[in-house]
Structures are given as structure tokens and as C-alpha cells.
N, C-alpha and C positions, 0 to 999 in steps of 0.2 A: 908390750904392744897393744895398741887400742883395738878392742874387738869391734868389728864392723857388722852391724845387723843386716843380713841379706834376706829380704822378704820375698824374693822371687821363687821360693819353694812353694808359696801359697798358690792356690788355683786362681785363675783370672775371675771366674764366675763366682757369685755368691752361692752358698749352699742352697738357698731358696730357689735361685734360678736353675740350679742343677736338678733339684727335685721337680720343678715345673717342666724342665726339659724331658726328664724321664716320663712324666705323665703325658706329654705331647706325643712322644715317640710311641708310647703304648696306644694312644688314640689312633695314630697312623696305622699301626699294625692291625688294630681292630677293624678299621675301615676296610682294609684289604681282605681280612679274614671273612668279614660279612659278605663280601662279593666273590668268594671262592677263588681269589687270586693267590697263587702259590708264592710263598717267600722262598727265594733261592740265595745261595751263598757261593760266589765265584771268587777266583784268585785275586789277590792284591798285586801279584807279580805277573808279568807277561813277557813273552819272548820278543814282542814287537810293541810298537806304540803308535799313536796317532800322528800323521804328518801335518795336521792343522797348523797353519803359519802363526796363529795367535796363541798356541798352547806350547809350553815348554815342559818336557817330562823330566823326572828324576831317573837316573840310570845307576845301576849297581852291578856288582860282579858276583856270580855264584861259582865257588870253587868246589868241584866235585870231589868227595872224599875218596882217598886212596889212589887218586890219579893227579896228573898235572893239568888236567883239562879244566878250563874255565869258560863261563858262559855269561854274556851280557843279558841282564834282565831289566825291566822297567817297572816302576810303580805305576799303577793304572791311573789315568786321568779321568776315567769313568768306567763303569762295568759293561759298557755297551757291547763290545765285541763278544765277550764271553756269553752275555745274556742272549745275544742273537744266535749264537751257536746252539744254545739250548732250544731256542724257538725252532730252528731248522730241525733239530732232533725230535720235535713234536711235543714239547712239554706243555704248551698251552699258555694262557695268560699268567704272567709272572711279575714280581716286584722284588726289589732289593734295597736295603738301607746299608750303606757301606762307607768306609773312608776312602777318599780319593786324594790324589796328590798332583799339584801343579807348581812348577818352579816359577820364580820371578813374579809371584803374586802375594801381595801383602798390603793391608790397609783396613779401613773401617769395615769393608764388606768382603775382605779376602784374607785367607790364611793358607799357607802352602799345603796344609793337611786339613781337609774339611769333610763334612758328612753329606753324602748325596743320596737322594731317593730317586730311583729310576724304575719305571714300569712300562710294560708292553701289553697291548691289547690286540690280538689277532682279529681281523675283520672290522676293526674300528677305523673310521676316518678321523681327521684332526678335529672336526666339530664335535663328534661324540667324545673324543678324549678331552677337549677343552671343557666340556660340561662336567666330566668326571673330576678333572683337576679342580674345577670350581667347587664341586661338592666336598672334596677333601679339605681345601683350605678354609671353607666356611665353617667346618667343624673345629678349626684351630683358631682362626682370627675373626670369626663371626662377621663376615664381610657381605653376605647376601649375594645376589646375582651380579657377576662381573660384566663389565662392558666388553664388546667385541668390535674391532674395527680393522680394516685391511691396512697394510703398510702404505699402500698408495693413498688411501683416503686420509690417513692421519697426517701425512705430509702435506697434502693439499689443504686440509682444514687448518693446520696450525702454522705452516710455513709458506703456503700459497705456491708450492712447486710440486711437480709430478716427478717422483723419484724414478719412474720407469721411462721417462722421456726427456727430462731436463738435461741440458748440456753440462759438462764439467765446469765450464765457465760460469754458469748460473750458480752451481753449488759453491764455487770459490767465492763468489760475491757475498754469499751468506756466511761462509766460514770466516771471512774477514771481520765480521761483526762479533765473533766470539770473544770472550774476555781473555786477557792475559796471554799466556803462552799458547793457548789453543789456536789462536790465529796463525801461528807458525806452521801449522799442519796444512797450509793452503796448497802445497805442491804434492800432497799425497794422492793415492789412487782414488778413483770414483767411489769404490765401496768404502774406503776408509773415511772419505768425506761424508758419505751417507751415515756411517756409524757415529761420527762425531755429532752430526746434526740430530740424529735420533737420541743419543744419550744426553746431549746438553741443551737441546731446544725443544724436543718433543716429549720425552719421558720425564722431563723436569716440570711439565705442566699438565700431564694427563695421569690418571690412575691414582689420584690422591683420596678422593672421597670413597671410591671403591676400586677394586682391582680392574685392570684392563688387559685383554688379550689383543695383541697385534699379530695379524696373520697374513699369509701370502707374501713372503719376503721375495725380493728380487732373485732371479735365477742364479745370479753371480754369488749369492749368499746362501745357496741351497744346502751346503754341507752334505749330509747324507739323506736329504729329503727328495721325494719324487717331484717331477714337474707337473704343474697344474694342467689338466686336460683342456680347460676352457681358455686359458691364457698362458701361453708358453713363455711369457716373460717372467713368470713368478713360480715359486716352489711352494709345496704344501708344508709350510713351516710356520710355527707360531712361537711367540714369547709372551710371558706374563709379567706385568709390572704392577707394583703397589707401593705407594708412598716413595717413589723414586728408586725403588729396589727391583732389580731383575730377579724374579723368583724361579722361573721355569723356562725351558726351551724344549719344544716338541716338534716331531716330524710325522708325516705319512712316510714310512720308511722306504728307502730305495731298495729294490729287490734285484736289480740287474748287476751281476758281478762284473761285467765288462765296464759298465759305467762307474762302478765303485773304483776299479783299478785306474780308469782314466782320471778320476777326480783325485785319487791318492797321488798319482804321478804329477798332476798339475800343482797340487799343494806343495810337493817336494820341490818343484821348479820355482815356486814363489819363495820358498825358504832360501834357496840358493841366491836369489836376486837380492834379498835383504841381509845376506851374510850369515844365515843360520845353516846348521848341518842338516842334510837330508835324514829322514827317519826311516828305519826298516819297515817295509810294508808287511802287514800281517797276513801271510799266505794261508794260515789255518782258517782265518776269518773269511777270506775270499773263497777258499775251497768250500766252506760251509754254505756261503751264499749261492755258489754254483749248484748246490744240491736242491736249493729252493727255499728261500725265506718266505714264509706265508705272508700274505697281504696283512699289514698291521700298522698301527701307530704307536709311537713311544714317546716318553717324556722324561726329562731329568729335572729334578727340583732341589734347590738348595735348602737342606734341612736346617742348617744353622741360621740362615737368613729368615726362614719362616718362623723359627723360634724367637729370633730377635724381634721381629715385628709383633708376634703374639705377646711378648713380655714388655713391649714398648721400650726396648733398649736402642741405643744409638750406635753400638759398636759390636761386631761379631765376637770379640774377645769376652764380652760380658755374658755370653751364653755357652762358651766352651770351657772345659775344665782347665786346659793348659794350652795357650797359644804358643807359637813358635819361639817366642822370646822367653818362655818359661818351661819348655818341654825338657 
């Protein structure tokens, strides 16, 4: 029988890229050490998961030894809920570098298992946090001072429409101009149309010479961010883009447990509309928020993507040891 050579045992990334990856992560840890921000380590398994309609979790079963009992557990999509429980307990400013897991995600910029950097700053607003994010990435990719522009202004400047007041008919007229199969999304929701325009017509032309923060997202895309006190149409949320890559997503964190619950219920409602299962709501998290989450801002940043940009690679698999097809 002919012997077939199977090279999939080899790592995706070159050894040189893996050495550089380790050095970059060491630089990140030094950045937070110098600022007296504590590194924490929270579980990769959780009894509940996020109901976000755009995120699919991995589920597993825990069989308790010596009994017939079993328990559903989920691999975390982010360490957010556990870290916020630590904030409520009074731990102060914290960060974490950990593996996160999201189903149905694979491509040049996605792997179902990926490395997330997340940190929280009590008493910070999103503008202070954007500045700190900028300081960190400048140490890795030497980008200088990033641009900042509101969600509303970037749409007006580049598409000549106001995302906070335009009709769905106006959005559809622009979506029709998108190439290939993208124009087939014309009958999607208002927010989905906005996201299409942002990803294919806005962030494809901004943030290339230097990174750009886009802030004050529409309230319908608030996720777990607070509402802006000066303009109730927008939420205190930002995203960071560089060279066509979304690097970070940050919030002035929502502290109202009742509003958290309302948003979770609404997300589960949206899931049922598109044929997805409802997700269990994390009651431990809600109980913690009831005790009083301190005023804070938080951000999650894709470590693999940052390393990819730093090393001038084109594919995430070039900077991780073993992608899903080799694990």
C-alpha cells in the first residue's frame, strides 16, 4: 500500500511567527503591569451563554462523577460576564488574555477558537479607554495617534446618508449597489443593512493609513453599552478598525440589571424569529449586576488579528499554532 504523507500535523504558523507572537503577548502583559492593571483568569466553561443573535456558542455536557446527573455547559464566547462579576466584587481594574470559542465562524479573520484580550477600567469613559487602546496598539504596530469619528459622521462623510434618520428605503437603494450576492440582503432589517454598509462601503475605505475609532453606535446596536446622555439615539460604544480589520469593540458598560434582562429577552426573541434556539440567561451575572457594577468602560480586542497586522500576514492561521483544520 502506498504511504500517503500527511503534513497536517505541522503547525499553521512558522516558528518565527510563533516566536514573534510570544514576544507581542509579553509586551501586552508588560503594558498592563506598568499600569497596575491586574491580570485575572476566569473559567472557559459557563452554565449560561450570550443570547446575542449574531453569536453561536459551543455546548457540551458535564457528567457528575458517581451520579447519573448531567449538566449543560457552554464554552465562553468572551470572558465578559465572569470579569464583570469580579468588578462587582470590588477587584478594581483588570485584564485577561484567554481563549474564546464561537461556532459557525471560519475564514481569513476567523477561527472558532481564538485569543481575546479584554480589560475593564472603573471610572473611565469610552474616550479615555479609546486613548488607552491606542497607546497599547501603538506599542505593537507603531501606528501613532488613531483617528476618531462618530458613527453618524462617518456615514455622512462617505455615503452621504444619516444612519440615525435615513429611511430603510434609502438604505436599500445603496445596498442594491453592493457587488455580487451582497445585494441579495436588500430585505434584511435596518440594522443588518447598516452593518453591511459599514463593513463593505465604510471600513473598506477608512482606517488604512492609521487606525480609526468609530464611536456612538445607534441605540439599536447598543449590545451592553449605556445610552448617550446627550443624544438618546446612540449608545456609548466604539469599534476600532485598521487596514480593513475590526480589532476592538468597547463600551461604557451598562449597569442597570433590569435593562440587561430586557435586552437579553429581546435578543432571544430575535433568535426565535430567525430560527435559532433561545439561549439560557445568565442569572448569576444578572444577580451580580443587581449588587452594583461600578461605572466603568471595557473593551475586547482580537489578539490574533493584532498579531496578524503586526507581522504583516494576510490570514489568521499564519499566526496561530494550529487552526481548526489542524487541531
